N, C-alpha and C positions, 0 to 999 in steps of 0.2 A: 963180093959185097952182099949178095942176096942169100938168105936162108930159104930153103924150100918150105912150103906150108907144112906144118908138123901136126901129127896127131897129139892130143885127142881132139883138136878143134876142127879137123877136116870134115868129119861126119856132121858136125853141127853146122858148119858153113854151107855144106851141100844141101842140108835140110832147109836152111834159110833161103838159099837160092831157089829151091823148088817151090817153097811157099810164096816167094817173091814173084815167080812166074805165074802162080795160080791165079792171083787176083790183086788188083791195086785200085785204089779210089781214084777216079778220074771222071771229068765231065766235059771239058772243052779245052781248046788250046789257049795258052796265056803267054804273054811276053816274058821270056826268061829273065829272072832276076839274079843278081850276084848274091850269093849266099854269104852272110857275114860270119866269119869264122874266128874262133879262139883256139890257140894252141897252148896246151898246158904240159910242160915237161921240165924237169930239173936239170936237163942237159942241153946246153945252148946249141950244140952241134945237131941234136935231134930236132930242135925248133927250126934251125936254119934249113935242114933237109926237107921238112914238111912245107915250109914257106916256099922253098925253091920249086917243089912239085906244084904247089898252088899257083905259082906265077905262070906255069905252063897252060893253065886252064882259065878260060874267060868267064866262068860262072862262079868262081870262088874269090872271096875278098878277105885278105888277112887283116882283120879288124883289130885284134889284140893278141898278145902272147904274154906268158908269165911262167914262173918256175915252181909254183906251189898251188895246192888246192885252196889255201887261204886267200892268196892273191886272186885266184880265179873267182872265188865267191864275191869279192868286192867288184870285180869287173862285170859279173853278171847282174849286179845291182844297178850299175851305172850305164851299161851299154846293151844295145840289142844284139844278142848273139843267137844265131840260128843253127850253127853247127860247131861242135866242140871236139877237138882232137885231144884225147886225155891219156896221159901216161899213168901207170899204176904205182910204181915204186917212187914215192916222193916223201919228203920230210913232213913230220907232224900228222899228216892225214893222207892216206893212200887215195889213189884215184877212184877206186871202187867204193871206199867209205864215203868219199865226197859225193859221188854220183847218187848213192843211196840216200844221202841226207837231203838232196834237192827235191823240193816239192814238185816243181815243173821244170825238169832239165831240158836243155835244147837237144836236138839230134846229136848223138855222140858216137864217135869212132874211137875205140881203144887202140892205143899205140904202145906196145910193150915188148920186151925181150922174153917174157915168160908166158908159156903156153898153158900152164896149169890153172890159170884163172879164167879160162874161156867160158866154162859153163856158168860161173858166177856173173861174168860180163853179160852174157846173153839173157840171164835171168833178169837183169836190170834193163833189158830192152835196148841194148846198144845196136847201132846200125851195122857195124862190122867190128872185127877184132883183127888188127894188123900186127904181125910179128916183125920186130926189128932184126936186122936192117930191112927197111921196107922197099920192095920193088915198085917201080912206077906203075906197072901193070896192075898190081894188087891195090895200090893207092887209087888208081883211076876207077877200078871196079867198085871200090867202097864209096867213093864220092859220087859216082854215077847213081848208085843206089840211094844215097842221101839226097841227091838232086831230085830224083823221082818222088821221094817221100815229101820233100819240101814243096814241090809243085802241087802235090795232092793237097797239102794243107792250104796253100793259097787258093786253089780252085774251089775247095769246099767252103772256105771262109767267104769267098766272093759269092758263091752259090746260095749262101744262107742269108744274104742281105734281104730285107723285107720279110715276107711271110712264106716264102717257098720252103718246102720240106723235102723236096726230092733230091736225090743224088744218084750217081751211077757207079757201079762196080764192074771193073774189067774182069772177064772170066776166060782169058786166054784168047790169043789171036785177035780177031776183030769183033768179038762178042762183048756186048755191054748190057748189064742188067740194071734197070731202073728200080730203085727202092725209095721208100720214104722213111726219114729218121723217126717219125711218129710211130712207125710199126716195129722199131727195134725194142725188144724187151729189155735186153741188157747185153753188155759186151764183156768178154773174158779175155784178158791178156795172156798170151801163150808165147813166152820168150820174145821174139821179134816180130810177131804177127798177132792179130786179134780175131777172135771169133765173134760174129754178130748173131745173136739169137732172136729169131722171130717165132711166131706161133706155129708156123708150118715148115720152117727150114732153119738151117745154120749156114752162114756164109763166112768164109775165111778171107781176110784181107791182109796185105803187107803194110802194116802201120803200127806205130808204138801206141800204147795206151795213153801216154801223156799227150801225144799229138792229136789223137782222136778226141780226147777230153777238151782240147782247145777248139776243135772244129765244131763239135755238136753244141747246140744252144744250152747255156749254163742254167737257165731257168727250167729246163726240162730233164736234165741229166745230172746225176750226183755220183761222185766217186766214193763208194762205201769201203773200198779195200784196194790195195795195190793192184790186185788182179781183176777187180770188178767195177764196172761203170753201169749204173742202172738208169732206166727211164722211169722217173718217179710216177708217171701217169699209169704205169702198169703194176704198181705195188699192190699186192693183195693184203699182206699182213706184215707187221714188224713185231717180232717177239724175241726178247732177250738180245742175243747177239746175232740174229739172223733176219733177213728179209725174204719173204715168200713172193715169188713172181711166177705165175703160170705153172705152179706145181714144183718149182725149183726153190730150194732153200739156200740162200747165198750168205756167206759170212760178212759181218760188219766188223771192221777193225775197231778196236776199243777207242782210239782217239777220234774216230769218225761218228760214233753212235750219237753223242749229244748234238753234234752239228746237224746230223740227219733229222733228229727229232725237232730241233729248232727250225730248220729250213722247211721241213715237209709236214710234220704232224701238228705241232703246237699252234701254229698260226691258222690251222684249219680244224682245230679240235672243237667239237660241239657238245661234248659231255666231259665231266670231271670225275 
């Protein structure tokens, strides 16, 4: 029933597991929540298999399922989905095409019979990449990783109520480093983890860029590119298609440039 994990994704998965152990955003214990899940697959037997695995775990909730990306798009508009199991080969729109089209996708685990799309999947910051038929051990490993990321999101959202700007980063074992989001210059998405740049250091956390964007205060941070989230208070210069922060020139995606100027520059412009 079970295929062994196949190359070329093994080295990618191992790298992600290593970065996952390096650091994770965490600050305090919270009451576990059931994660609302969407299963997207054009094979009913695959959907039943995933739901059967979900029923064995008390922190997952099968909120919805569908057989195409187009149906999934409608579900995401109407329901709160926190974790999506997404097949790749589907009619009209592939899972990867659908995921790339989403502005703020939920945490996503790819479920497919094809290993050759692994690199592309991780470029889109998926939590994990599961090959069919899926072993329960691999399923549990993937959803446990998603649960940790989901809890990090809840923790940080709760921690940013009011005016507090501090958060904690786990640095292996029982070591926790306190930081303030005000000191973050910018964040760079690197596959399934993020690098936080400060004036004097760079920290790596296991988090997706989309999740981090939701966590950090929107009136202080702006997504200029799929791979870059900047703290607007640290902008030195905006020129052409680049933003200069602390000596680093970061690219601005063309569709984002006008939004950045409107949100940050024009309302504070004192000369014409």
